[in-house]
N, C-alpha and C positions, 0 to 999 in steps of 0.2 A: 750617015742617015740612020743606020742600024744602031749605032751607039746612042744617038739622041732618043730613039724609040725606047731603048732599054732604060735610059735615064728617066724619061717621062713615066714609063711603066713603074719604075722603082719608087718614084715620088708618089705616084698614085696609090701604090700598095701601102707606103709609109703613112700617107694621109688617112687611108681607111683604118689602119691600125691605131693611129692616134685618135681618130673619131670613135672607134670601138672602145678604146680605153677610157675616154672621157664619158661615154655613155654608161659604161659599167660602173665607174666610180660614182657618177651621179645617181645611178640606181641604188648603189650601196648607201649613199648619204641620205637619200629620201627614205630608205627602208629603216635605217638604224639610228638616225639622229632625231632626238625628240625636240630639241630646241629649234624653233623656226629661224631665229636670227642667225644662229650658228650654222644651220643648214644652208641658208641663203649665202652666207659668207663663204662657206666651203665650195658651194657650186660656182659662185662667182670666180673664186680663185682657180678652180679647175678649168673653167672655160676661157678665162681671160689670160691665163698663162699656161697654154697647152703643154703637156708632158711634165713641166716643172710643178705645176699646181697639183697634178695627179700624184706625183711622187711625194710631195709634201704631205698630202692627205694620207697616203698609204703608210707613211712613216709616223706621222704625228696625230692623225685624226681618227684612227681606228682603235677602239678599245678591244684588245686581244685577251684581256684577263678575265677568265671565268673560273672561279674556284668555288668549290662547295664549302660553305662555312660550317665550322664545327657547331654542334648543337649546344645551346646555352645551358650551363649546368645550374644557373641561379643558386650556386652554392653559397653557404654562409648566411648569417642572420640578415633579415631585411627589415624594412621600416614597420612591418606589421608583426612579424614573429618575435622580434626582440622586445617590443613594448607590451605585447599581449593585448593590444587594443584593436578594436574594429576600425575599419576605414572611416566610419562615421565619427568615432571618437577622435581620431587623428585629425579629421577635417576641422574640428572645432579649435584645434591648436595651431592650425596653419592658416594664414591670411588667404582669403578667397582667390585672389589673383595668382598666388603661388600654387594653390591647389589645382587651379585650372591648368597652369603650366606643367605641373607634375603629371597630370592626367594626359595632357597632350604628348609629353615626352614619352610616356609609356606606349602610346599609340605609334609614335615614330620609331621607337626602339624598345621592344618588350623585355627590358632588363630591369628587374626590381632594384629599388634603392637598398643599399646596405647601410645599416645604422651602426653607430659606434666608432666612427672614424675621427681622425684628427689631422689637420694640415697646417703647414707653416710655409710662408713665402721666403725665398732666397733670391736676392738680387745680384746678378752678374756672377761670373765664374769665380770671382774673388771670394764670395761667400759660399757658393754652391760646391765647387770642385773639391775643396778640402773635406767638406762633410760627406760628399759622395765617396771619395777615396777612403775615408775613415770607415764608412759603412761597409764598403766592399772588403776592406782588409779584415773586418771583424766577422765576415760571413762564415758560417759553420756548415750550412747545408747546400746553399744554391745562390748563384748570382746570374741574373738575366739582364743583359745590357743591350739596348737597342738605340740606334741614333741614325739620323740622316747624314750628318757630317761628324766625323771623328778624325780630326787632323793629326798628322804625325809631326807635332810641334811641341812647344813647351807644355801646352794644356794636355795633349794626348799622352805625352810621356809621364805626366803626373799619375796616370792611372795604372801604368804597367807594374810598379812595385805592389800596388794594392791587389791587382789581379793575381800576382805571384803568391802573395800571402794568403789569399782566399783558397787557392789550390792547395797550398801547404796545410791549411786548416782542414782540408778534406772536403771542401765545397765543390760542387759541380758548377763549372762556369761556362756559360753560353753567351756569345757575343755576335750580334747581327747588325751589319752596316749596309746602308743602301748603296747600290752599284754606282750611281752617279756621285753621291755625296762622298763616297770613299776616295774619289779621285780629286778632291779639292786640294789635296797636298801631295807632293811628289818628293821622295817615294811615299807610298801610302803606309798607313799604320799596320796593314795586314801582315807583312813579313815579321814585324816586331812582335805582334800578338801571337802569331803561329809558332814562334820560338818558345813561347811559354808552354811547357808540357802540361797538359791537363786542361787547357782552354780550348773549347770547341768554337771555331770561328766560321761564320757564313756570310755570304754577300747576297743581298736581295736584288734580283734581276741585274746581274753583272752587265756592264755597258761596253766593255772593250771589244767584244766580238761583234762583227757586222750582223750576225744572226740575231743579236739582241737589240740592234738599233731601233726596231719598231717599238720597243718598250721604253725608250729614253724619255718619253713624255709622261710615263706613269711611275711616279716615284714613291717610295715609302718615306714619308715625312715625319714619322712618329719618333718620339724621344722618351724612352722608358728605362729606368733602372730599378730592379726589384731584388732585394736581398732576403734570403731565408723565408720568402713568402709572407713576410710580416711588414716590411718597411719598403717604401719606394720613393724615387724622385721622378716627377712627372711634369711635363710642360712643353715648352717650345725651344729650350736652350740646347744648342749643339755643343760639341766639345771642340773648341778652337781657341787659339791664343788671343784672338780679338776680344773674347769674353773676359779675359783677365785685365780689366780696365785699369786697375791700379798699377799695373806694370808698364803702362803707357805704350801699348802696341801701336804699330803703324796704322792699323784700321780698327779702332776700338768699337765694340758693340755692347750696347746696354741690353740686358735681357732679364727674364724672371723664370724661375722654376719653383716647384712646390715639393716639399717633403711630406709624404702621405703615409699614415699608418692606419691599419684597421682592415676590416673584411673586404673593403673595396679593392684592396691590392690583388685579391684573387681574380677580379674581373680584368685587371691589367695583365695578369699572368696569362689569361686566356687569349688576349690579343697577341702577346708575344708568342704563345704556343702556335697559333694559327700561322703567323708570319714565319716562324721557324720551320714548320712543316712545308710551307709553300716554297721556302728557299732550298728545299731538297733534303732537309735533315729528318731524322727519325722522330716519331711521336714520343713524347715523354709526359710524365705526370708532374706538374709544377709543385713545388714545396707548399705553395699557398693552399693547395687542395687539402692538405693534412694539418694546416696551421690551426692552432687553438690557443686559448688563453683569455685573459681579461680584455675587455674592449678599451682602447686607449682614449676614446672621446665620445661625443654625442652626435657628431656631424653625419647627416644622411648624405650619401654620395653614390654616384654610379658612373660607369664608363660608357661613352658612346663612340664606338669605332665607325669609321666611314671610309669608303674606297670605291674604285671603279669596278670592283669584281662582283658586287651584288647590288642591292637596292641602294644606290648612292644617293646623296642629297640629304642624309639624316641631320648632319650638322647645320646645313643651310635651313632646314625646316625648324630646327630648334631655335635658331637665331630669329626666324620669322615669328615663331610662337612667343618668344621672350619679348620681342618688340610690341606684339599685339597685347600682351598681358601687363606690360609695365604700367605702373600707376604714378610714380613720382620721378624716377631718374633712370637713365641708361648711360653708363660710362663704357666706352669702347676704346681699347688701345690695340693697335695693329700696325705692323710695318708696311703692309701693302693693302691698299683700299681700292679694290676694283670689282665691287659686286655688280650683279646684273640689276636690271630695272626693278625687279620685284623687291629686292632688299632696299634700294634707294627710296622707293615709294613707301615702304613700311617705316623707314626712318622719318620721312616727311610727315606721315600720318601721326606717328607717335608725338612728334614735336608739336604738331597742330592741335593735338589733344591736350596739350599743356604739360607733357612729360619733358623734363630737362634732359635733352639728348646731347651728349658730348662725345666727340670723336678726336682721339689724340694720335697724331701721325708724326713721323720724322720730318724735319724740315728739308732734308736731302736724302733721297733714296740711294741704295747701292745697286740699283738696276737701271740701265740706260732707258730713258723715256718714261719711266714709271711716274716721276713727278708730274710730267705733262699730262699723262693719261689720268692720274688721280685728280688733278686740278680741273679737268674738264667737267667733273661732276659737282664741284664745289658750289657754283652759283645757285643751282636749283635747291640744294640742301640749305644753304644759308638763307635763301629767300623764305623758306618755310620755318625757320627758327632753329635749325640744327646748328650747334656750336662746333667749330673745328679749330683745333689747336695744333701747332707745328712745333715740336720740340727741337731745340738747338742740338748740334752734334755733341757727342757721338751718335751714330745711327742707333735707333731704338728698335730692337727686334721683338719686344714684348707683345704678348697676345692675351688680352683680358676682356671679358664682358661681365659687367656688374650691373644688376638690375635691382632697384629699390633697396639698396643697402643690405641685401641679404643673399640674393641668388647669384651664384658665380658660375661662369662657363669658361674654363681655361684649358689649354692644351697646345696642340701643334698647328691647328688650323688658322690660316690667315683669312682675311675678308676679301677673297678674290676667287675667280672661277677655277683657278688651278687647285686650290684647296677644297672648294665646294664640289668639284666635279671630277678631277683627274687624280689627285694624290691619295695615297693611303694616309689618313689622318686619324687622330684619336683625341677626344676631349673629355674632361671631367666636369660633370654637373653636380653641384652641391648647394645646400642651403645652410649657411653658417654666418651669423652676424659678427662673431668674433673675427673670423678670417676675413670677412668682408671689410671690417673696420681697418684691419691691417693693410689690405689691398687699397682701400680708399686713401690711406696716408701716402702710399706709393704713387697713386694717381695724382694726388694733390701736389706732390713734389714735381712730377712731370709737368703739370700745368704751370708751376712756378718758374720753370725754365723754358716756357713756350711763348710764342706769340699767337694771337688769335686771328683767324681770317675774318675779314670784314666784308659785308655785302652792301653795295651801293647801287640802288636801282638806276641811277643816272650814269654809273660808270660804264665806259665802253673800252674794253681791253683792245690793244692793237690787233689788227686783222691777222698779222703773222702769228701772234700767239694763239689766237682762237683756232686758226687752221692747224697749227702744230699740235695743240692739245687734243683737238678732235681727231686728228690723224692717228696719234698714238692711242687714243681711246678705242679706235677700231680694232686694235690688237688685244683688247681685253680677254677674249677667249684663249689667247695664245701666250700670255705672260706667265 
């Protein structure tokens, strides 16, 4: 009898502790989560799956990153100082819709446009990696290399001789890889890089230790290479053998990155500088801060960093602004398309205004359930006139937004909640008809190897597929 009393008492205490935990977690969700649907989802998970739901929220749902951003230097020539013209004079040379978008962009992220840049697109690692290695090997002052994934495979090994040569030249070499992305290959590239005397190597939020488990959902997704503060490769391409498509890897990946030259490279250096310091390394002055010389081009451009550490959502706001300002066309290429309702509505409204809105996605994703989740949004978009294309394999990891044949928004961000809300991302905003024409040819090729999704108001998909698609769609905040 005494044993039963003790057992009942123990269960009662455990029940009270569970209840207290659920209440505390719920209070935290209500206090710190801004998105209503996300809050309701987390609260439902916490109460419908006691203890497990609370643990999942504590590990994945809390934003623990709070860092003080470095002050913007706005160093280098900008769109006003280089031309010597007033804002009113420049306004006469820029279409009204673009001027609206540029003004909006400055409100979203108060970083001036740097004028005098030049950019060129490189498709796949077959084109990009040799050029990147050549650039590194020729470094005289500095190499800043940052990536989400940098595998210890054929692709990663290509960079090691170039890094050795840069050090031999006297360049200071810094390499920063995300803690989760680093572990995509075993053994990792870390040991091989650390053997190169003179290369400083750091990991962004290492994920091996249980202490760092709560940060596993907040990743640094940026991909930046900067050499001597003058030239950079910037985009969404990782360093992995799959990107060497011409070598016929087991899992080939199509991707795009951009070679960028000009004053905007200094803005990229600042992003790397912040991440480098955040990873525990000492402050340094990037070579771009002292860079000078003739301007390589005419393209106005600027960098928009985004992340969960400050006023996140800047990239999402820029996307919304571009959709609202578009007059003729919007081309979107992304590997993952799971935006929230505000983006979906903006796409529908743009299409209904008569804008030619095209979304190009892979026919088969590399993430389980992603195809079902994305497909759940197709019907509403197609009904309003949005065109959706699915490219045949290989998997297309490219990230492009092109508006009215001139405004480009490229970088590391996907069109999903993870990129818009959780990851550290970085995009380049520029206005350049020449680069846009180059990108339009790439997009046209993607469409040529695609099939278009069709909308039939009388079509009734099987019940099992509707349920499956909508069930995976519920995971939108967690993909």
